[in-house]
C-alpha positions as CSV (number, residue, x, y, z in Angstrom):
1,X,13.9,-40.2,31.5
2,X,15.8,-38.2,28.9
3,X,18.3,-41.0,28.5
4,X,15.5,-43.5,28.1
5,X,14.0,-41.4,25.3
6,X,17.3,-41.4,23.5
7,X,17.5,-45.2,23.5
8,X,13.8,-46.1,23.2
9,X,13.2,-47.7,19.8
10,X,9.5,-47.6,20.0
11,X,6.8,-47.9,17.3
12,X,6.7,-46.1,14.0
13,X,4.8,-43.2,15.5
14,X,7.8,-42.6,17.8
15,X,10.4,-43.0,15.1
16,X,8.6,-40.6,12.8
17,X,7.5,-38.1,15.3
18,X,10.4,-37.6,17.7
19,X,12.7,-34.6,17.4
20,X,15.5,-35.6,19.7
21,X,14.6,-32.8,22.2
22,X,13.3,-34.5,25.4
23,X,11.2,-31.6,26.4
24,X,9.4,-31.5,23.0
25,X,9.2,-35.3,22.7
26,X,7.8,-35.9,26.2
27,X,4.1,-35.7,25.4
28,X,4.6,-37.9,22.3
29,X,6.1,-40.5,24.6
30,X,3.2,-40.1,27.0
31,X,0.7,-40.7,24.2
32,X,2.5,-43.8,23.0
33,X,2.5,-45.1,26.6
34,X,-1.3,-45.2,26.2
35,X,-1.7,-46.2,22.6
36,X,1.0,-48.9,22.3
37,X,1.4,-50.5,25.7
38,X,3.1,-53.6,24.3
39,X,6.1,-51.7,23.0
40,X,6.3,-49.1,25.7
41,X,5.9,-51.1,28.9
42,X,8.2,-53.9,27.8
43,X,11.0,-51.3,27.4
44,X,10.1,-49.6,30.8
45,X,10.2,-52.9,32.7
46,X,13.6,-53.6,31.4
47,X,14.6,-50.1,32.5
48,X,13.2,-50.8,36.0
49,X,15.0,-54.2,36.1
50,X,11.9,-56.0,37.2
51,X,12.9,-59.6,37.8
52,X,10.4,-62.1,36.4
53,X,10.8,-65.8,37.3
54,X,8.2,-66.4,34.5
55,X,8.0,-63.5,32.1
56,X,4.6,-62.2,31.0
57,X,3.2,-63.4,27.7
58,X,2.4,-59.8,26.9
59,X,2.0,-56.5,28.6
60,X,-1.8,-56.1,28.6
61,X,-4.7,-58.4,28.0
62,X,-7.8,-56.2,27.4
63,X,-11.4,-56.9,28.3
64,X,-14.8,-55.0,28.0
65,X,-15.1,-54.8,31.8
66,X,-12.1,-52.8,33.1
67,X,-12.0,-55.0,36.2
68,X,-11.3,-58.0,34.0
69,X,-8.3,-56.7,32.1
70,X,-5.0,-58.2,33.0
71,X,-1.6,-56.6,33.2
72,X,1.4,-58.8,32.7
73,X,-0.6,-62.0,32.1
74,X,1.2,-65.2,32.9
75,X,4.0,-63.4,34.9
76,X,5.3,-64.9,38.1
77,X,7.6,-62.8,40.4
78,X,8.1,-61.4,43.9
79,X,8.3,-57.6,43.5
80,X,10.2,-57.2,46.8
81,X,12.9,-59.3,45.2
82,X,13.2,-56.8,42.4
83,X,13.5,-54.0,45.0
84,X,16.2,-55.8,47.1
85,X,18.0,-58.4,45.0
86,X,19.0,-57.1,41.6
87,X,21.4,-54.3,42.3
88,X,24.8,-53.8,44.0
89,X,24.4,-55.1,47.6
90,X,27.0,-52.6,48.9
91,X,25.2,-49.4,48.0
92,X,23.2,-47.7,50.8
93,X,19.6,-48.7,50.9
94,X,18.6,-46.6,53.9
95,X,19.9,-43.5,55.7
96,X,18.3,-42.4,59.0
97,X,18.8,-40.1,61.9
98,X,16.9,-39.1,65.1
99,X,15.4,-35.8,66.0
100,X,17.8,-35.5,68.9
101,X,20.9,-35.9,66.7
102,X,19.8,-35.0,63.1
103,X,23.3,-34.7,61.8
104,X,24.4,-38.2,63.0
105,X,23.6,-40.4,60.1
106,X,23.2,-44.2,60.2
107,X,23.2,-46.4,57.1
108,X,22.1,-49.8,56.0
109,X,23.3,-51.3,52.8
110,X,21.0,-53.0,50.3
111,X,22.6,-56.3,51.1
112,X,22.1,-55.8,54.8
113,X,18.5,-54.8,54.3
114,X,17.9,-57.9,52.1
115,X,19.5,-60.2,54.7
116,X,17.4,-58.7,57.5
117,X,14.2,-58.9,55.5
118,X,15.0,-62.5,54.5
119,X,15.6,-63.4,58.1
120,X,12.2,-61.9,59.1
121,X,10.6,-63.9,56.3
122,X,12.3,-67.0,57.6
123,X,11.0,-66.2,61.1
124,X,7.5,-65.9,59.8
125,X,7.8,-69.3,58.1
126,X,9.2,-70.8,61.3
127,X,6.3,-69.4,63.3
128,X,3.8,-71.2,61.0
129,X,2.7,-68.2,58.9
130,X,1.9,-69.3,55.3
131,X,1.7,-67.4,52.0
132,X,-1.5,-65.5,51.6
133,X,-2.0,-64.7,55.3
134,X,-2.4,-61.0,56.3
135,X,0.1,-59.5,58.8
136,X,-0.5,-55.9,60.0
137,X,2.2,-53.3,60.6
138,X,1.2,-50.4,62.9
139,X,4.3,-48.4,63.9
140,X,6.3,-45.4,62.9
141,X,8.4,-45.5,59.7
142,X,11.6,-47.0,61.1
143,X,14.2,-49.4,59.7
144,X,12.6,-52.2,61.6
145,X,9.2,-51.4,60.0
146,X,10.8,-51.5,56.6
147,X,12.5,-54.8,57.3
148,X,9.1,-56.3,58.5
149,X,7.3,-54.9,55.4
150,X,9.7,-56.5,52.9
151,X,10.0,-59.7,55.0
152,X,6.2,-60.1,54.8
153,X,6.2,-59.6,51.1
154,X,9.2,-61.9,50.5
155,X,7.4,-64.6,52.6
156,X,4.3,-64.4,50.3
157,X,2.1,-62.8,53.0
158,X,0.2,-59.6,52.6
159,X,1.3,-56.5,54.7
160,X,-1.7,-54.7,56.2
161,X,-1.0,-51.0,56.5
162,X,-2.3,-49.3,59.6
163,X,-1.3,-45.8,60.6
164,X,0.2,-45.5,64.1
165,X,-2.0,-42.5,64.7
166,X,-5.3,-44.4,64.6
167,X,-7.5,-44.9,67.5
168,X,-8.1,-48.5,68.8
169,X,-11.5,-48.6,67.1
170,X,-10.1,-47.5,63.8
171,X,-7.3,-50.0,64.1
172,X,-9.8,-52.8,65.0
173,X,-12.0,-52.2,61.9
174,X,-9.0,-52.5,59.6
175,X,-7.7,-55.6,61.4
176,X,-11.1,-57.2,61.0
177,X,-11.6,-56.3,57.4
178,X,-8.2,-57.7,56.4
179,X,-8.6,-60.8,58.6
180,X,-5.1,-60.3,60.0
181,X,-3.2,-63.3,61.5
182,X,-0.6,-61.1,63.4
183,X,0.5,-57.5,63.9
184,X,4.0,-56.0,64.1
185,X,4.0,-52.9,66.3
186,X,6.0,-50.9,68.9
187,X,5.5,-50.8,72.7
188,X,5.1,-47.0,72.6
189,X,5.7,-44.1,70.4
190,X,8.4,-41.8,71.8
191,X,8.3,-38.1,70.7
192,X,10.9,-36.1,72.5
193,X,10.1,-36.3,76.2
194,X,6.6,-37.6,75.6
195,X,5.6,-41.3,75.3
196,X,2.3,-42.3,73.7
197,X,0.8,-45.8,73.9
198,X,0.7,-48.0,70.8
199,X,0.8,-51.6,71.8
200,X,-2.0,-50.8,74.3
201,X,-4.1,-49.7,71.4
202,X,-3.4,-52.9,69.5
203,X,-4.5,-54.9,72.5
204,X,-7.6,-52.8,72.9
205,X,-8.3,-53.4,69.2
206,X,-8.1,-57.2,69.9
207,X,-5.3,-57.7,67.5
208,X,-4.1,-61.2,66.8
209,X,-0.7,-62.3,67.9
210,X,1.6,-59.3,68.3
211,X,5.3,-59.0,67.5
212,X,6.4,-56.0,69.6
213,X,9.5,-53.8,69.0
214,X,10.8,-51.5,71.8
215,X,10.7,-47.9,70.7
216,X,13.8,-47.2,72.8
217,X,16.0,-50.4,72.9
218,X,18.2,-48.9,75.7
219,X,15.2,-48.8,78.0
220,X,13.9,-52.3,77.1
221,X,10.3,-53.2,76.6
222,X,8.1,-50.6,78.3
223,X,4.9,-52.7,78.4
224,X,3.9,-56.1,79.7
225,X,3.0,-58.4,76.8
226,X,-0.1,-60.5,76.6
227,X,0.2,-64.2,76.7
228,X,1.1,-65.4,73.2
229,X,2.7,-62.1,72.1
230,X,6.4,-61.9,71.6
231,X,9.2,-59.4,71.4
232,X,10.9,-58.6,68.1
233,X,14.2,-59.9,69.4
234,X,12.7,-63.2,70.5
235,X,10.8,-63.6,67.3
236,X,13.8,-63.1,65.1
237,X,15.9,-65.1,67.6
238,X,13.9,-68.2,66.7
239,X,15.9,-68.5,63.5
240,X,19.7,-68.4,63.0
241,X,21.4,-65.0,62.1
242,X,22.1,-66.2,58.6
243,X,18.6,-67.7,58.1
244,X,17.0,-67.0,54.8
245,X,14.2,-68.2,52.6
246,X,13.8,-68.1,48.9
247,X,11.3,-65.3,47.9
248,X,7.8,-66.7,47.5
249,X,7.2,-66.5,43.7
250,X,3.6,-65.6,43.0
251,X,1.2,-64.7,40.3
252,X,1.5,-61.1,39.4
253,X,-2.0,-60.5,40.8
254,X,-1.4,-62.1,44.2
255,X,-1.8,-59.6,47.1
256,X,1.3,-58.0,48.6
257,X,-0.3,-55.2,50.6
258,X,-3.7,-54.2,51.9
259,X,-4.2,-50.5,52.3
260,X,-7.3,-48.4,53.3
261,X,-9.0,-45.4,51.9
262,X,-12.0,-43.7,53.3
263,X,-15.3,-44.0,51.5
264,X,-18.6,-42.2,52.3
265,X,-20.2,-45.1,54.3
266,X,-18.0,-44.9,57.4
267,X,-16.2,-48.2,56.8
268,X,-12.8,-47.8,55.0
269,X,-12.3,-49.3,51.6
270,X,-9.8,-52.2,51.7
271,X,-7.6,-51.9,48.6
272,X,-5.3,-54.8,47.8
273,X,-2.0,-54.0,46.1
274,X,-0.6,-56.8,43.9
275,X,2.9,-57.4,42.6
276,X,2.0,-55.1,39.7
277,X,1.1,-52.1,41.8
278,X,4.6,-51.2,43.1
279,X,5.8,-51.0,39.5
280,X,3.6,-47.9,39.2
281,X,5.4,-46.5,42.2
282,X,8.8,-47.0,40.6
283,X,7.7,-45.6,37.2
284,X,6.1,-42.5,38.7
285,X,9.3,-41.6,40.6
286,X,11.5,-42.3,37.6
287,X,9.4,-40.5,35.0
288,X,8.0,-37.6,37.0
289,X,10.5,-36.8,39.8
290,X,13.6,-38.0,38.0
291,X,14.7,-40.4,40.7
292,X,17.9,-42.1,39.6
293,X,20.5,-44.6,40.7
294,X,22.5,-43.1,43.6
295,X,19.8,-40.5,44.6
296,X,18.5,-40.1,48.1
297,X,14.7,-39.8,48.5
298,X,12.9,-38.5,51.6
299,X,9.2,-38.3,52.2
300,X,7.9,-37.9,55.8
301,X,5.2,-40.6,55.8
302,X,4.1,-43.9,57.4
303,X,3.4,-47.4,56.2
304,X,-0.2,-46.9,57.2
305,X,-0.6,-44.6,54.2
306,X,0.1,-45.4,50.5
307,X,3.1,-43.0,50.4
308,X,5.0,-45.3,52.8
309,X,5.1,-48.3,50.4
310,X,5.3,-45.8,47.5
311,X,8.5,-44.3,49.0
312,X,10.2,-47.7,49.4
313,X,9.5,-48.9,45.9
314,X,10.0,-45.5,44.3
315,X,13.5,-45.4,45.7
316,X,14.7,-49.0,45.6
317,X,13.3,-50.0,42.2
318,X,15.3,-47.1,40.8
319,X,18.5,-47.8,42.7
320,X,18.1,-44.9,45.1
321,X,18.4,-44.6,48.9
322,X,15.5,-44.2,51.3
323,X,16.0,-41.4,53.9
324,X,14.1,-41.8,57.1
325,X,13.8,-39.3,59.9
326,X,12.8,-40.4,63.4
327,X,10.9,-37.4,64.6
328,X,8.6,-34.6,63.5
329,X,9.2,-33.1,60.1
330,X,7.9,-29.7,61.2
331,X,11.1,-28.4,62.9
332,X,14.6,-27.5,62.0
333,X,16.1,-30.8,62.9
334,X,14.4,-32.4,60.0
335,X,15.9,-29.7,57.7
336,X,19.4,-30.4,59.1
337,X,18.8,-34.1,58.3
338,X,17.8,-33.3,54.7
339,X,21.0,-31.3,54.3
340,X,23.3,-33.9,55.9
341,X,21.8,-36.9,54.1
342,X,22.2,-35.0,50.8
343,X,18.5,-35.6,49.9
344,X,18.0,-35.2,46.1
345,X,14.1,-35.5,46.1
346,X,12.1,-34.3,49.1
347,X,8.4,-35.1,49.2
348,X,5.9,-33.5,51.5
349,X,2.3,-32.6,52.0
350,X,1.4,-28.9,51.7
351,X,0.6,-28.6,55.4
352,X,4.3,-29.2,56.1
353,X,5.4,-26.4,53.8
354,X,2.8,-24.1,55.4
355,X,4.1,-24.8,58.9
356,X,7.7,-24.2,57.8
357,X,6.8,-20.9,56.3
358,X,4.9,-19.8,59.4
359,X,7.8,-20.7,61.8
360,X,10.6,-19.8,59.4
361,X,12.5,-22.8,60.9
362,X,14.3,-23.8,57.7
363,X,15.9,-20.4,57.0
364,X,19.6,-20.6,56.1
365,X,19.8,-24.3,55.3
366,X,21.4,-25.0,51.9
367,X,20.0,-28.4,50.8
368,X,22.7,-28.3,48.1
369,X,22.0,-31.8,46.7
370,X,18.3,-31.2,46.2
371,X,17.0,-31.4,42.6
372,X,13.3,-31.1,43.3
373,X,10.5,-31.2,45.8
374,X,7.4,-33.3,45.3
375,X,4.0,-32.9,46.8
376,X,0.8,-34.9,47.1
377,X,-2.0,-35.7,49.5
378,X,-3.9,-32.4,49.4
379,X,-4.4,-29.2,47.4
380,X,-1.5,-26.8,47.7
381,X,-1.3,-23.0,47.8
382,X,0.8,-21.1,45.2
383,X,2.2,-18.7,47.7
384,X,3.4,-21.4,50.0
385,X,5.1,-23.3,47.2
386,X,6.7,-20.3,45.7
387,X,8.2,-19.6,49.1
388,X,9.3,-23.3,49.3
389,X,11.0,-23.1,45.9
390,X,12.8,-20.0,46.9
391,X,14.0,-21.7,50.1
392,X,16.1,-24.1,48.0
393,X,17.3,-21.9,45.2
394,X,14.1,-22.2,43.2
395,X,14.1,-26.0,42.8
396,X,10.8,-27.1,41.2
397,X,7.9,-28.7,43.1
398,X,6.6,-31.7,41.2
399,X,3.0,-32.1,42.1
400,X,1.4,-35.5,41.9
401,X,-2.2,-36.5,42.3
402,X,-3.4,-40.1,42.4
403,X,-4.5,-42.3,45.3
404,X,-4.2,-45.5,47.2
405,X,-6.3,-47.3,44.6
406,X,-4.0,-46.0,41.8
407,X,-0.7,-47.0,43.4
408,X,0.7,-43.7,42.5
409,X,-0.4,-40.8,40.3
410,X,-2.5,-40.1,37.2
411,X,-1.5,-36.5,36.8
412,X,1.7,-34.8,37.8
413,X,4.5,-32.3,37.0
414,X,7.7,-33.2,35.2
415,X,11.3,-32.2,35.4
416,X,11.3,-32.0,31.6
417,X,8.7,-29.2,31.6
418,X,8.5,-25.7,33.1
419,X,6.6,-25.9,36.4
420,X,4.3,-23.4,38.0
421,X,3.7,-23.6,41.8
422,X,0.7,-25.6,42.9
423,X,-0.2,-26.9,39.4
424,X,0.2,-30.1,37.4
425,X,1.5,-30.2,33.8
426,X,0.8,-33.7,32.3
427,X,-0.9,-37.0,32.7
428,X,1.5,-39.6,34.1
429,X,2.8,-42.3,31.8
430,X,0.0,-44.7,30.7
431,X,-2.7,-42.3,32.1
432,X,-5.6,-40.9,30.2
433,X,-8.4,-38.8,31.7
434,X,-11.3,-36.5,31.0
435,X,-12.8,-33.6,32.9
436,X,-16.5,-33.9,33.2
437,X,-18.0,-30.4,33.1
438,X,-21.3,-29.2,34.4
439,X,-22.7,-29.0,30.9
440,X,-21.9,-32.6,30.1
441,X,-18.7,-32.2,28.1
442,X,-15.9,-34.8,28.4
443,X,-12.9,-32.5,28.0
444,X,-9.8,-34.5,27.2
445,X,-6.2,-33.4,27.9
446,X,-5.4,-32.9,24.2
447,X,-8.2,-30.3,23.9
448,X,-6.2,-27.8,26.0
449,X,-9.3,-25.8,26.6
450,X,-9.7,-24.1,30.0
451,X,-12.5,-25.8,31.9
452,X,-13.5,-26.9,35.4
453,X,-14.8,-30.5,35.9
454,X,-14.8,-33.7,37.8
455,X,-11.7,-35.8,37.1
456,X,-12.5,-39.2,35.5
457,X,-9.8,-41.7,34.5
458,X,-10.0,-43.5,31.2
459,X,-9.0,-47.2,31.8
460,X,-6.8,-49.1,31.6
461,X,-4.1,-47.7,33.9
462,X,-1.2,-49.9,35.1
463,X,-1.2,-50.3,38.9
464,X,-4.8,-49.2,39.5
465,X,-7.1,-51.3,41.7
466,X,-9.5,-53.9,40.1
467,X,-11.1,-55.2,43.3
468,X,-11.8,-54.3,46.9
469,X,-11.9,-56.7,49.8
470,X,-15.1,-55.3,51.3
471,X,-17.0,-53.6,48.5
472,X,-18.1,-54.2,44.9
473,X,-15.2,-52.5,43.0
474,X,-17.3,-51.8,39.9
475,X,-20.1,-50.2,41.8
476,X,-17.7,-47.9,43.7
477,X,-15.7,-46.7,40.7
478,X,-17.8,-47.3,37.5
479,X,-21.5,-47.5,38.3
480,X,-23.4,-44.4,37.1
481,X,-20.4,-43.1,35.1
482,X,-20.7,-42.3,31.4
483,X,-18.8,-44.2,28.7
484,X,-16.0,-42.4,27.0
485,X,-17.5,-40.7,24.0
486,X,-17.6,-42.8,20.9
487,X,-16.5,-46.0,22.7
488,X,-17.8,-48.6,25.1
489,X,-15.1,-47.8,27.7
490,X,-16.6,-46.8,31.1
491,X,-15.0,-43.8,32.8
492,X,-13.6,-44.4,36.2
493,X,-14.7,-42.2,39.1
494,X,-12.1,-40.5,41.2
495,X,-13.9,-37.8,43.1
496,X,-11.6,-34.8,42.7
497,X,-12.5,-31.5,40.9
498,X,-9.9,-30.0,38.7
499,X,-9.4,-26.8,36.7
500,X,-7.5,-26.8,33.4
501,X,-5.9,-23.4,33.2
502,X,-5.5,-21.4,29.9
503,X,-2.0,-22.7,29.1
504,X,-2.8,-26.4,29.7
505,X,-1.7,-26.7,33.3
506,X,-4.1,-28.0,36.0
507,X,-5.1,-27.0,39.5
508,X,-6.8,-29.3,42.1
509,X,-9.9,-27.8,43.6
510,X,-10.7,-30.5,46.2
511,X,-13.3,-33.3,46.5
512,X,-16.7,-33.3,44.7
513,X,-18.1,-36.1,46.9
514,X,-18.5,-36.4,50.7
515,X,-14.9,-37.4,51.3
516,X,-12.4,-34.7,52.3
517,X,-8.7,-34.5,52.6
518,X,-7.3,-33.3,56.0
519,X,-3.5,-33.1,56.3
520,X,-3.0,-35.6,53.4
521,X,-5.4,-38.1,55.0
522,X,-8.7,-38.9,53.2
523,X,-11.7,-39.2,55.6
524,X,-15.4,-39.3,54.9
525,X,-17.9,-36.8,56.3
526,X,-19.8,-39.8,57.8
527,X,-16.8,-40.9,60.0
528,X,-16.3,-37.3,61.4
529,X,-20.0,-36.8,62.0
530,X,-20.3,-40.2,63.8
531,X,-17.4,-39.3,66.1
532,X,-19.0,-36.0,67.1
533,X,-22.6,-37.4,67.4
534,X,-21.5,-40.3,69.6
535,X,-18.9,-38.4,71.6
536,X,-20.7,-35.1,72.3
537,X,-24.1,-35.3,74.0
538,X,-24.9,-31.7,73.2
539,X,-24.9,-32.5,69.4
540,X,-28.3,-33.4,68.0
541,X,-27.1,-33.4,64.3
542,X,-23.9,-32.5,62.6
543,X,-22.6,-32.2,59.1
544,X,-18.9,-32.1,58.3
545,X,-17.5,-30.4,55.2
546,X,-14.1,-29.7,53.9
547,X,-13.4,-26.4,52.2
548,X,-10.2,-24.9,50.7
549,X,-8.1,-22.5,52.8
550,X,-8.5,-18.9,51.9
551,X,-6.2,-18.2,48.9
552,X,-6.0,-21.9,48.1
553,X,-4.3,-24.8,49.8
554,X,-5.2,-27.7,52.2
555,X,-8.8,-28.3,53.1
556,X,-10.1,-27.1,56.4
557,X,-12.8,-28.9,58.5
558,X,-16.0,-27.0,59.2
559,X,-18.8,-28.5,61.3
560,X,-22.4,-27.4,61.0
561,X,-24.0,-28.4,64.3
562,X,-27.7,-28.6,65.3
563,X,-27.4,-28.4,69.1
564,X,-29.4,-30.4,71.6
565,X,-31.0,-28.1,74.2
566,X,-29.5,-24.8,75.1
567,X,-26.1,-24.5,73.4
568,X,-23.0,-23.2,74.9
569,X,-20.5,-21.1,72.9
570,X,-19.3,-22.2,69.5
571,X,-15.7,-22.3,71.0
572,X,-16.9,-24.8,73.7
573,X,-18.6,-26.9,71.1
574,X,-15.5,-26.8,68.8
575,X,-13.4,-28.0,71.7
576,X,-15.8,-30.9,72.5
577,X,-16.0,-32.0,68.9
578,X,-12.2,-31.7,68.6
579,X,-11.7,-34.0,71.6
580,X,-14.3,-36.5,70.2
581,X,-12.6,-36.7,66.8
582,X,-9.1,-36.9,68.4
583,X,-10.1,-39.8,70.7
584,X,-12.4,-41.7,68.4
585,X,-10.9,-41.2,65.0
586,X,-7.5,-39.5,64.5
587,X,-5.6,-37.0,66.6
588,X,-4.3,-35.3,63.4
589,X,-7.7,-34.0,62.3
590,X,-8.2,-30.3,63.3
591,X,-11.6,-28.6,63.5
592,X,-11.3,-25.1,62.0
593,X,-14.8,-23.8,62.8
594,X,-18.2,-24.7,64.2
595,X,-21.3,-23.1,62.6
596,X,-24.7,-23.3,64.5
597,X,-27.7,-24.4,62.5
598,X,-31.4,-24.8,63.4
599,X,-31.6,-27.6,60.9
600,X,-29.5,-29.2,58.1
601,X,-30.5,-28.9,54.4
602,X,-31.8,-32.3,53.2
603,X,-33.0,-33.8,50.0
604,X,-36.5,-35.3,49.5
605,X,-34.9,-38.7,50.5
606,X,-33.6,-37.1,53.7
607,X,-29.9,-37.0,52.7
608,X,-27.9,-34.1,54.0
609,X,-27.0,-31.7,51.2
610,X,-23.3,-31.1,52.1
611,X,-22.6,-29.5,48.8
612,X,-24.9,-26.6,49.8
613,X,-23.0,-26.2,53.1
614,X,-19.7,-26.3,51.3
615,X,-20.9,-23.6,48.9
616,X,-22.1,-21.5,51.8
617,X,-18.7,-21.5,53.5
618,X,-16.9,-20.9,50.2
619,X,-19.0,-17.8,49.7
620,X,-17.3,-16.2,52.7
621,X,-14.0,-14.4,52.2
622,X,-12.7,-15.9,55.5
623,X,-13.7,-18.8,57.7
């Protein structure tokens, strides 16, 4: 980033205002990224080495409706080609190890990854799949998953991201919404000595044709396949080893990936990523986390969540290597892998840091190559992150907040600024925002005044969504929002509450709507309540709210339950609700507490007033 600032010619505002000190010039560059998109983004795309078959006529075509603006108008490209095909093919693209042998590293070069992805794209074509069709991936983040992901994009199809932890019903809803033509999955998920079904869930979800990978190749396929389904080996074997296809060249706004984010109606929002969106991933990593050519980037995640695709593009578009660990990130084997792989940027959700601190499992590891941590997904606790920094010689934690519909972040930390644990220091490049306070003020970043308010994005923002597959995009993000003061620009709703601290740093306070964040996964209150009401006969009514941990940090799930008949103990009800949520929704969601109520507070229109319940819990010192 500092090197870019030395060579960036920029507009007159940059030439006249820059001092030559990257730390002092950073916010000037950030302002120019918003006020002069033509000069700024043209230079950044050259820096990223984005390969256009047909270059854009300009960087940004504006419109009064933010959903009608156009980034990179006229451009034709395949963004996977930029990730795989424009750098030295002999450099390592991926490093991985297993939980059983975390110090035994395996590597795949960029050229090998490109060949494998091209072969998978050729197999898709040979099997009759055509550009524009949706193909799901539901499996752990393995090398095969990455090959399939890039192969799908290179073939011009849309990868449908489904987390391997989802229940069959949650999987089914996503397959239906995306209208998937096939699914790539594993037979089972192997975790140490335990084996969990995965293909069986895809079958129960009535997935279309499945391409199935054995989790443990030495044991062979551990399930019997349905008629019409096919093993990965046989599917790839339908084309020669050196088979390849030319990348499908598409309009910049063609869909490459369909991801999902929970709303408040129970059905997940289907968010299409285009060929533009991954550019935001690469830019955030380059500008905020200082990801460079030759770096090694690790982030325990899954292609079912936005951080899976983000990790791939953030690393490969910047010439870095992706580090994947096959196992749990909560134990010491993961730390050994980070050390042996010489990871330079380690991303995580705050719950992981909290688990490490509780177990002290990483004590004594050096992590000598590490330059920074990064964090996203949920609110973090200062004490946990001060401990994390100390663990690695006080390397900074670069916080980032954004979302699936953003393709990355809109507020973050920076390696060019002093960082304070669990805070953000600047808008990301190209991002403008306002905090909407309770008294109606639109407090902009430049004001620097300490306030608390709902976070609202000022469009346009490169990479952010402009449509949904199953909702009206404008209604979800803009309807009912004020216009930016003095303009006709509508503010974009995000749903997080932020506090601007006295010295201009920011702290995330959690959600202001009925969506919560549990372990880095957004989920609506409605989804959780439905799981409990349908799965626990003793529940007459239930309201789910998320509240910050005592002292700050990840949200905790509290259920307010109106029992049916004579209730048992709250511990029994907690266990029953936990089982219902685990089986019907997601096994990763944890119920922290159950509170008995005779009735739930409601508005005149009979809507549950969850904000009052959240405030009630927040008023207690401890849950």
